[in-house]
C-alpha positions in Angstrom: 141.7 33.8 85.0 141.0 36.7 86.9 139.4 36.8 90.1 137.9 39.8 91.2 139.3 41.0 95.1 136.0 41.5 97.4 136.8 44.8 99.4 135.2 45.3 102.5 132.1 47.8 102.2 133.3 51.3 101.4 132.0 52.8 105.0 133.9 50.5 106.9 136.9 52.1 108.7 139.9 50.2 107.6 142.5 52.4 109.5 142.7 54.5 112.8 141.1 58.3 112.2 141.5 61.0 115.0 139.1 61.2 117.5 137.0 64.2 115.9 134.8 64.4 119.0 137.3 65.9 121.0 138.4 63.5 123.9 141.3 61.8 122.7 143.0 65.1 121.5 144.1 66.3 125.1 147.3 67.6 125.7 149.6 66.0 128.4 148.7 67.1 131.9 150.3 70.3 133.1 153.4 70.4 135.3 155.4 73.3 136.9 158.1 72.8 134.1 157.3 75.2 131.0 157.1 72.4 127.6 156.0 73.0 124.1 152.0 72.5 124.8 152.3 75.0 127.8 153.8 77.5 125.5 151.2 76.9 122.5 148.4 77.5 125.2 149.8 80.7 126.4 150.6 81.7 122.7 146.9 81.0 122.5 145.2 82.8 125.2 147.4 86.0 124.5 146.0 86.5 120.5 142.4 85.7 121.8 142.2 89.4 122.5 143.0 90.8 118.9 141.3 87.3 117.0 138.1 88.1 119.0 138.4 91.9 118.6 138.5 91.3 115.0 135.6 88.5 115.4 133.4 90.8 117.2 133.8 94.0 114.7 133.1 91.7 111.6 130.0 90.1 113.2 128.4 93.1 114.7 129.2 95.2 111.6 128.0 92.2 109.1 124.9 91.8 111.2 123.7 95.0 112.2 124.2 96.0 108.3 122.3 93.4 107.3 119.6 93.3 109.7 119.3 96.9 109.3 119.2 96.9 105.3 116.1 94.5 105.4 113.5 97.3 104.5 115.5 97.0 101.5 116.2 94.7 98.7 119.8 94.5 99.5 119.2 93.6 103.2 119.1 89.8 102.7 121.7 89.4 100.2 124.3 91.5 102.9 123.3 89.6 105.6 123.6 86.1 103.6 127.2 87.7 102.9 127.9 88.2 106.4 126.8 84.9 107.4 129.2 83.2 104.7 132.0 85.4 105.8 131.3 84.1 109.7 131.9 80.5 108.0 135.3 81.6 107.1 136.0 83.1 110.5 134.5 79.7 112.1 137.1 77.5 109.7 140.0 79.7 111.0 139.3 79.5 114.5 139.1 76.0 113.9 142.3 75.8 112.6 144.3 77.8 115.5 142.4 75.7 118.0 144.0 72.8 116.1 147.5 74.1 115.6 147.7 75.5 119.6 145.2 73.7 121.6 145.3 70.3 119.6 141.4 70.6 119.1 140.6 68.1 116.0 136.7 68.7 115.2 135.6 67.8 111.7 134.3 70.8 109.4 130.8 71.4 108.8 129.0 70.3 105.5 129.2 73.1 103.0 126.0 74.4 102.0 124.2 72.5 99.4 123.8 74.7 96.6 122.7 72.3 94.3 119.8 71.6 96.5 118.1 74.7 95.8 117.5 76.1 92.6 117.5 79.7 91.9 118.8 83.0 93.4 116.2 83.1 96.1 116.3 79.5 97.5 120.2 80.1 97.2 119.8 83.3 99.4 117.2 81.8 101.9 119.4 78.8 102.2 122.4 81.0 103.2 120.4 83.3 105.6 119.5 80.2 107.4 122.6 78.4 107.6 123.0 77.2 111.2 126.7 76.9 111.0 127.0 80.7 110.4 124.7 81.6 113.2 126.8 79.4 115.5 129.5 81.5 114.4 127.9 84.5 114.9 127.2 83.6 118.7 131.0 82.1 119.1 132.3 85.6 118.1 129.9 87.4 120.4 130.8 85.4 123.5 134.6 85.4 122.7 135.1 89.3 122.9 134.6 89.5 126.9 136.4 86.1 127.2 139.3 86.9 125.4 139.9 90.6 127.3 139.6 88.3 130.4 141.9 85.5 129.3 144.7 88.1 127.4 144.8 89.6 131.3 145.0 86.9 133.1 147.6 85.0 131.3 149.7 88.5 130.7 149.6 89.1 134.4 150.2 85.6 135.4 153.6 85.7 133.1 154.9 88.3 136.1 152.9 87.1 138.9 152.0 83.9 138.7 155.0 82.6 137.0 155.3 79.2 139.2 151.2 77.7 138.7 150.7 79.5 135.4 150.8 76.3 133.8 148.1 75.4 135.9 145.9 78.4 135.1 146.6 78.4 131.3 145.0 74.7 131.1 141.9 75.7 132.9 141.7 78.4 130.8 142.4 76.9 127.5 139.9 73.7 128.4 137.3 76.4 128.3 138.3 77.6 125.0 138.3 73.9 123.6 134.7 73.6 125.1 133.6 76.7 123.1 134.8 75.4 119.8 133.8 71.7 120.4 130.5 73.3 121.3 129.9 76.0 118.6 132.0 75.0 115.8 131.6 71.5 115.3 129.1 70.1 113.1 125.8 70.5 115.6 125.0 66.5 115.0 124.7 64.3 112.2 121.2 65.3 111.5 122.3 68.5 110.5 124.8 66.8 108.3 122.3 64.3 106.5 119.5 66.9 105.9 122.0 69.2 104.2 123.3 66.0 102.0 119.5 64.9 101.3 118.8 68.6 100.4 121.6 68.4 97.7 120.7 64.9 96.8 117.4 65.9 96.3 118.2 68.3 93.1 120.7 65.4 91.6 117.7 63.3 91.7 115.5 65.7 89.9 118.0 66.2 87.2 118.9 62.4 86.6 115.0 62.1 86.6 114.6 65.0 83.6 117.4 63.7 81.8 115.9 60.4 81.8 112.5 61.4 80.3 114.2 64.0 78.3 116.1 60.6 76.8 112.8 58.7 76.5 111.4 61.5 74.5 114.1 61.7 72.1 114.3 57.9 71.6 111.0 57.8 71.0 110.5 60.7 68.4 113.9 59.7 66.8 113.3 56.3 66.6 110.0 54.3 66.9 107.5 57.4 66.3 110.0 58.4 63.3 109.7 54.7 62.3 105.7 54.6 62.8 105.1 57.5 60.5 106.8 56.3 58.0 104.9 53.0 58.4 101.2 54.9 58.2 102.6 56.6 54.8 103.9 53.3 53.2 100.4 51.6 53.9 98.6 54.6 52.6 100.5 54.1 49.5 100.1 50.3 49.4 96.3 50.9 49.7 96.1 53.4 47.0 98.1 50.8 44.5 96.1 47.9 45.8 93.6 47.4 42.9 95.9 49.2 40.0 99.1 48.0 40.6 98.7 44.9 43.2 102.4 43.7 42.7 103.3 47.2 44.1 101.3 47.1 46.9 102.4 43.6 48.2 106.5 45.4 47.9 105.0 47.8 49.8 103.5 45.9 52.1 106.3 43.6 52.5 108.5 46.7 53.5 105.9 48.0 56.0 105.9 44.3 57.6 110.3 44.8 58.0 109.2 48.4 59.3 107.0 47.1 62.1 109.7 44.7 63.0 112.0 47.4 63.6 110.0 49.2 65.3 108.9 46.7 67.9 112.7 45.7 68.5 113.2 49.6 69.3 110.4 49.7 71.4 111.5 46.5 73.1 115.0 48.4 73.6 113.6 51.0 75.0 111.4 49.4 77.2 114.6 47.1 78.4 116.6 50.7 79.0 113.6 51.9 81.4 113.4 48.4 83.1 114.2 45.3 81.8 111.7 42.5 81.9 114.3 40.1 82.8 115.3 41.9 85.7 111.6 42.0 87.2 111.3 38.3 86.3 114.6 36.7 87.5 116.3 39.3 89.0 120.4 40.6 89.1 122.2 37.3 88.0 119.9 36.8 84.9 119.7 40.6 84.1 123.4 41.2 84.3 124.4 38.1 82.2 122.0 39.3 79.4 123.8 43.1 80.0 127.4 41.2 79.5 126.3 39.4 76.5 125.7 42.3 74.6 129.2 43.8 75.6 132.0 43.7 73.0 134.4 42.6 75.5 134.1 38.8 77.3 132.7 39.5 80.6 132.5 37.1 83.5 129.7 37.7 86.0 129.3 36.2 89.5 126.1 37.3 91.7 126.3 36.1 95.4 123.0 37.1 96.7 120.5 34.8 99.1 117.9 36.8 98.5 117.0 39.5 96.0 117.3 43.3 97.1 114.3 45.6 97.1 113.4 46.7 93.6 114.4 50.2 93.5 118.2 49.4 94.7 118.1 46.5 92.1 117.2 48.8 89.4 120.4 51.1 90.5 122.5 47.9 90.6 121.3 46.8 87.3 121.6 50.3 85.7 125.1 50.9 87.1 126.6 47.6 85.6 125.0 48.3 82.6 126.7 52.2 82.1 129.7 50.7 83.1 129.7 47.6 80.5 129.3 50.5 78.1 131.9 52.1 79.2 134.1 49.1 78.8 133.1 48.2 75.3 133.3 51.7 73.9 136.2 53.1 75.5 138.8 50.8 77.5 140.1 48.8 74.7 140.2 45.6 77.2 140.3 42.0 76.3 138.5 40.9 79.2 136.1 41.7 82.2 134.5 40.9 85.1 131.2 42.0 87.2 131.0 41.0 90.6 128.0 41.4 92.9 127.5 40.7 96.6 125.9 41.5 99.8 128.3 42.8 103.1 126.2 43.1 106.3 123.8 46.3 105.7 125.3 47.3 101.9 125.1 45.7 98.5 128.8 45.9 96.5 129.2 45.7 93.2 133.0 45.8 91.4 133.2 45.9 87.7 136.9 45.4 86.6 138.5 45.4 83.0 142.1 44.8 81.7 142.2 48.0 79.5 144.4 51.4 79.1 142.5 52.8 82.4 142.9 56.6 83.0 139.0 56.4 83.8 138.1 59.4 85.9 134.9 61.1 87.7 135.4 63.7 85.0 136.7 62.1 82.0 133.1 62.5 80.3 132.3 59.1 80.0 129.3 59.5 82.5 131.1 58.4 85.8 130.3 61.5 87.5 126.4 60.9 86.7 126.5 57.5 88.3 128.3 58.9 91.4 125.9 61.5 91.9 123.1 58.9 91.3 124.4 56.6 94.1 125.1 59.2 96.3 121.5 60.3 95.7 120.7 57.0 97.9 123.2 57.0 100.3 125.3 54.9 98.0 129.4 55.3 97.2 131.1 55.6 94.2 135.1 54.8 93.7 137.0 54.5 90.8 140.5 53.1 90.9 141.9 53.3 87.4 145.8 54.2 87.0 147.1 54.5 83.5 147.6 51.6 81.7 144.9 49.7 83.8 142.9 47.8 85.0 140.3 49.8 86.2 138.3 48.4 89.0 134.9 50.3 89.6 133.6 49.8 93.2 129.9 51.2 94.0 128.2 50.7 96.9 124.3 50.8 97.8 122.3 50.4 101.2 120.5 47.2 101.2 116.8 46.8 101.5 115.1 43.9 101.1 111.9 43.6 99.0 109.6 45.1 101.7 112.0 48.3 101.9 113.3 47.5 105.0 116.6 48.4 105.5 119.0 45.7 106.4 
């Protein structure tokens, strides 16, 4: 019997990571002897002048050209393109500081294009990009600083040789401070705002797709069946007096159509929000889903209390879609669903012993599930080597029935 291995929450750090704030990446203290760190710092300071000159010329040209042309229709696109180019300059400066100064800072979030629909919203997002504007400020400051550091370092190589390592360390500490202050993500709030703007577009797309699915199911299923039922009853009414036997047969057929229409409406309602989930919670609802799977499924739900209805619904539909994939694509002989709470997160694992090879871009709806979970600050991880087994782990924020986060 397979027992699903429970992992810690996907957001829990399990390995040491670099100090991205920049406090743990300082080189060793300077010494009178010239070591590798000192020569890297000297190389950085000597490169400051040409690099800062290129950056200054770029931002001045892009900024003044874009601002000057704002009276025309091409001004804002030029300004937006200039700021996006400034982002690339910032990336190169972070790479230079990482290689020569040992400064490790996170890369800022990408612009959340999915959160802005259409050309003008995306253009406005690029124009107001705080990362691009901080890079512009950085390049403005760097030119006089680059002239100063280049001059001091070049002169120091011939005049201040004994104490140059200490001078160089002081100058590069200022460089480190600039990189951390202007080229690192400004704060977690900025990152979260960008993510939420992107997730808003995902939620809109998901809701629109669900509405289209419901409309299609109603039109092609229950609605068409009810139209046929009405026509059949109309014919039966006309034949009631002249051919009672045929009318009775038509009524009998209509009765069967009514049963099928009711079943289709129940299935549609279950797809929107199943009554068993509302009344009895995840354990009963997932057991019901598992019973319809073509593969034997072991369901284990270890929850002392029920999460918020929205989180419960997302968990239900996530497992439901994953088990549909197991039925259709896996070729598995057994599967398991495990649901539990770990601190402030709801963890879900769906395992099967099928052929494996599942991925987010495999055409089985995995990417849609990942987007839905990401829209509510969740995580979605697929581990599916060729030959199997497949383990899909989903993580959702825990909120109680009152909607309060754990």
